[in-house]
VEXNUDO-566053 format. One line per field, with one value per residue (C-alpha): x, y, z; residue number from 1; residue in three letters. Coordinates in steps of 0.2 Angstrom, whole numbers. Each point is the difference from the previous one (the first is absolute). Example, Ala and Ser with C-alpha at 12.3 -4.5 7.8 and 13.67 -1.06 7.14 Angstrom:
px [62/6]
py [-22/17]
pz [39/-3]
seq [1/2]
type [Ala/Ser]
This chain:
px [368/-15/-16/-13/-19/-10/-18/-16/-14/-18/-1/-9/-5/-15/-8/-11/-7/1/-3/1/0/-5/3/-15/3/-6/9/-9/9/-6/11/16/-3/5/17/5/-10/-11/-18/-11/-2/18/4/-14/6/18/-3/-18/1/-15/4/15/2/12/5/-3/13/-5/0/18/8/0/-18/-7/10/-6/-19/2/9/-13/-13/11/4/-18/-6/14/-8/16/5/14/11/0/9/18/7/-4/6/-4/2/1/11/-8/5/11/12/15/0/-8/-12/-18/-5/7/-11/-15/4/1/-16/-10/6/10/10/17/-3/14/-3/9/-4/4/2/-6/-11/-17/4/4/-16/2/18/-6/-13/14/11/-14/-4/18/2/-15/5/18/-7/8/-17/-18/-10/7/-8/4/-4/1/-1/3/-2/6/-6/15/11/-11/3/-18/6/8/-12/6/-3/-11/-16/5/7/-10/0/-6/4/-5/5/0/3/9/0/1/-11/-2/-2/9/-8/15/8/19/5/6/11/14/7/5/13/4/-16/5/-3/-18/-8/11/2/5/15/12/-2/18/-4/-14/9/16/-9/-7/-15/1/-6/-17/-5/-13/9/4/3/-16/-5/2/-6/2/-17/1/15/-8/-17/9/10/-13/-14/9/15/-12/-12/14/4/-19/0/16/-8/-16/12/10/-16/-7/-15/-8/-8/-17/3/4/-14/7/14/8/13/10/-12/12/-13/-15/8/14/-12/-11/16/6/-17/0/18/-3/-17/-9/-17/-16/-4/16/-5/13/4/-2/2/11/-15/-5/16/14/17/6/16/3/-18/-9/-2/-6/-12/-7/-2/-9/-12/-4/-3/-11/-10/-2/11/13/-7/8/8/2/16/9/15/9/13/9/15/8/16/16/-8/-5/-15/-8/-15/-8/-16/-10/-16/-12/-3]
py [36/-11/9/-2/-2/12/-1/10/2/7/18/4/-7/1/-8/-14/-5/4/-12/2/-10/8/-10/-6/8/18/9/16/14/-6/-16/11/15/-7/-6/17/11/7/2/-4/19/4/-14/6/18/-4/-13/-2/-19/-8/-18/-10/-18/-11/-17/-16/-14/-8/16/0/12/-14/-5/18/3/-16/4/18/-6/-13/13/12/-14/-5/18/3/-15/-10/-17/-2/-8/17/9/0/12/4/15/0/17/-4/4/-13/-16/-5/-11/9/-13/-8/13/-4/4/-17/-9/10/-5/-18/0/9/-13/11/-8/5/18/12/5/13/12/18/10/18/1/9/5/-18/-3/15/-5/-17/7/11/-16/-10/13/1/-19/-2/14/-7/-18/-8/-7/2/-1/6/-2/13/-3/12/-9/3/-9/15/-7/-12/15/12/5/1/12/13/15/6/-16/-13/8/3/-16/-15/-15/-5/-3/8/-6/6/-8/11/-5/6/14/9/17/7/-7/4/17/4/-3/14/-7/3/0/12/-10/15/-4/-19/0/7/-18/-15/-16/4/-12/-8/-19/-3/10/-11/-16/5/6/-9/-4/-17/-4/-8/10/10/16/9/17/11/15/17/17/18/5/19/2/-14/10/16/-8/-11/13/12/-9/-13/12/6/-18/-3/15/-5/-17/8/11/-15/-9/16/0/16/1/2/-16/-10/-11/-10/4/-16/6/-11/-2/7/9/11/16/-3/-5/16/11/-7/3/18/3/-7/10/-15/4/-6/-12/-10/-15/-4/-16/0/-19/4/4/-19/-9/9/4/-16/7/-8/-7/16/7/-16/-3/17/-1/-17/8/15/-12/-11/15/8/15/-5/-6/-9/12/13/10/-3/7/-12/7/-8/4/-8/-5/5/13/-8/5/-4/6/-3/3/-16/-5/-9/-18]
pz [-129/-2/-3/14/-4/10/5/-5/12/-1/-5/16/17/11/16/-5/17/18/15/19/16/17/16/9/17/2/14/6/9/17/-1/-2/11/17/-5/-7/13/-13/-5/-15/-2/0/-13/-12/1/-3/-14/-5/4/8/-2/-8/-7/9/-6/9/1/-16/-10/-5/-12/-13/3/-1/-16/-8/4/-7/-15/-5/0/-11/-12/-2/-2/-14/-9/0/5/13/-13/-9/14/-4/13/18/9/19/10/19/15/11/-8/14/-10/-7/-13/-10/-7/4/-18/-5/13/-6/-18/4/11/-14/-13/-12/-13/7/1/4/18/11/15/1/16/-2/15/-2/-18/-5/-10/-10/-3/-6/-12/-8/-1/-8/-13/-5/0/-12/-11/-1/-4/15/5/-7/16/16/17/13/18/15/16/18/17/10/16/1/1/10/18/7/14/-12/0/-17/-10/9/-5/-18/-8/-7/-11/-17/-18/-17/-18/-17/-17/-13/-18/-18/-7/-17/9/16/16/12/-1/3/18/11/13/12/17/14/10/11/9/1/19/0/-3/3/8/18/2/-11/-1/5/16/5/-4/9/15/15/-10/-8/-17/1/15/-9/3/-16/-8/-1/-11/6/-7/3/-4/-1/-12/-11/0/-5/-13/-8/0/-11/-9/-6/-7/-12/-5/-4/-11/-9/-3/-8/-10/-6/-5/-9/11/8/17/-9/-9/16/6/15/13/9/12/12/15/13/9/-3/4/-13/-13/3/0/-16/-9/6/-5/-17/-1/-6/-8/10/-14/4/11/13/8/19/4/15/11/1/-6/8/-8/-9/-8/-17/0/3/-18/-8/15/-2/-18/1/13/-11/-15/11/6/-17/4/-13/-16/-15/-11/13/1/17/9/11/12/15/11/15/9/-8/-4/-17/-11/-16/-10/-17/-9/-5/-9/12/-7]
seq [1/2/3/4/5/6/7/8/9/10/11/12/13/14/15/16/17/18/19/20/21/22/23/24/25/26/27/28/29/30/31/32/33/34/35/36/37/38/39/40/41/42/43/44/45/46/47/48/49/50/51/52/53/54/55/56/57/58/59/60/61/62/63/64/65/66/67/68/69/70/71/72/73/74/75/76/77/78/79/80/81/82/83/84/85/86/87/88/89/90/91/92/93/94/95/96/97/98/99/100/101/102/103/104/105/106/107/108/109/110/111/112/113/114/115/116/117/118/119/120/121/122/123/124/125/126/127/128/129/130/131/132/133/134/135/136/137/138/139/140/141/142/143/144/145/146/147/148/149/150/151/152/153/154/155/156/157/158/159/160/161/162/163/164/165/166/167/168/169/170/171/172/173/174/175/176/177/178/179/180/181/182/183/184/185/186/187/188/189/190/191/192/193/194/195/196/197/198/199/200/201/202/203/204/205/206/207/208/209/210/211/212/213/214/215/216/217/218/219/220/221/222/223/224/225/226/227/228/229/230/231/232/233/234/235/236/237/238/239/240/241/242/243/244/245/246/247/248/249/250/251/252/253/254/255/256/257/258/259/260/261/262/263/264/265/266/267/268/269/270/271/272/273/274/275/276/277/278/279/280/281/282/283/284/285/286/287/288/289/290/291/292/293/294/295/296/297/298/299/300/301/302/303/304/305/306/307/308/309/310/311/312/313/314/315/316/317/318/319/320/321/322/323/324/325/326/327/328/329/330/331/332/333/334/335/336/337]
type [Unk/Unk/Unk/Unk/Unk/Unk/Unk/Unk/Unk/Unk/Unk/Unk/Unk/Unk/Unk/Unk/Unk/Unk/Unk/Unk/Unk/Unk/Unk/Unk/Unk/Unk/Unk/Unk/Unk/Unk/Unk/Unk/Unk/Unk/Unk/Unk/Unk/Unk/Unk/Unk/Unk/Unk/Unk/Unk/Unk/Unk/Unk/Unk/Unk/Unk/Unk/Unk/Unk/Unk/Unk/Unk/Unk/Unk/Unk/Unk/Unk/Unk/Unk/Unk/Unk/Unk/Unk/Unk/Unk/Unk/Unk/Unk/Unk/Unk/Unk/Unk/Unk/Unk/Unk/Unk/Unk/Unk/Unk/Unk/Unk/Unk/Unk/Unk/Unk/Unk/Unk/Unk/Unk/Unk/Unk/Unk/Unk/Unk/Unk/Unk/Unk/Unk/Unk/Unk/Unk/Unk/Unk/Unk/Unk/Unk/Unk/Unk/Unk/Unk/Unk/Unk/Unk/Unk/Unk/Unk/Unk/Unk/Unk/Unk/Unk/Unk/Unk/Unk/Unk/Unk/Unk/Unk/Unk/Unk/Unk/Unk/Unk/Unk/Unk/Unk/Unk/Unk/Unk/Unk/Unk/Unk/Unk/Unk/Unk/Unk/Unk/Unk/Unk/Unk/Unk/Unk/Unk/Unk/Unk/Unk/Unk/Unk/Unk/Unk/Unk/Unk/Unk/Unk/Unk/Unk/Unk/Unk/Unk/Unk/Unk/Unk/Unk/Unk/Unk/Unk/Unk/Unk/Unk/Unk/Unk/Unk/Unk/Unk/Unk/Unk/Unk/Unk/Unk/Unk/Unk/Unk/Unk/Unk/Unk/Unk/Unk/Unk/Unk/Unk/Unk/Unk/Unk/Unk/Unk/Unk/Unk/Unk/Unk/Unk/Unk/Unk/Unk/Unk/Unk/Unk/Unk/Unk/Unk/Unk/Unk/Unk/Unk/Unk/Unk/Unk/Unk/Unk/Unk/Unk/Unk/Unk/Unk/Unk/Unk/Unk/Unk/Unk/Unk/Unk/Unk/Unk/Unk/Unk/Unk/Unk/Unk/Unk/Unk/Unk/Unk/Unk/Unk/Unk/Unk/Unk/Unk/Unk/Unk/Unk/Unk/Unk/Unk/Unk/Unk/Unk/Unk/Unk/Unk/Unk/Unk/Unk/Unk/Unk/Unk/Unk/Unk/Unk/Unk/Unk/Unk/Unk/Unk/Unk/Unk/Unk/Unk/Unk/Unk/Unk/Unk/Unk/Unk/Unk/Unk/Unk/Unk/Unk/Unk/Unk/Unk/Unk/Unk/Unk/Unk/Unk/Unk/Unk/Unk/Unk/Unk/Unk/Unk/Unk/Unk/Unk/Unk/Unk/Unk/Unk/Unk/Unk/Unk/Unk/Unk/Unk/Unk/Unk/Unk/Unk/Unk/Unk/Unk]
């Protein structure tokens, strides 16, 4: 048997820079209420959402990803050529293949970076950060770009009272690179496939193509969600996962500065904070109020806003946690770049 040479990576990894892209169009509740027979008051009581961002025709998954990525790379103090791997978390890139990550790598001008997509719904960005940390520490790449991006309005039924007012579009990105000290804690992740049907694509693609609806008609599968069961599961199960991530990183609640949960809705965010008994000193991301739920993009968008507004400062200790269709989830403690 021939000996195989292994690789040696960095001792630790950290987030070097974060970037975001928010679509230009701001959609208030007044624009969605008629189609779902609702009201601004009902939407705010149920979700805490006042406005959301919806992408225009030119704001594609690729375009939004590239814009967010350029900002993240610049803030990381790197040249594009130093990015040697790209991981894109999304469920709304509508080509089954090829991965949109490869097109993003090309448009950015990377030097043939490895590029692939992952599908873990709303928890996709946290999955991507975990992968990036492992990749850097294993030596498979030195600088990994992680993108969370969604254009959910392409797969949204605007007459669905359970989803039309919740979901939105946008992109967030983070560069993960080597560090002499730990900047990304161990990931706590998993899934609960017994609840597979709580959040899902309504129809199978084969059912649409094989029906009277012809390809190219603009009719396609849409997202559906059973809101009450998801609320009950996320509000309490995810608090336990958050505590496990803190324990794995050796961080106490009193040492935590920032909490950046998936921006599902305000009620879930508040319920998780109560269940975890977060101290009043912990600053909590509430980007959902003006951005809506952007699935895989929600955590980086929320972190970027907190950094821009001074609520998350360089060196702060932050807990990232996300959950979504599957039901999949992931959480880790990170140092704010």
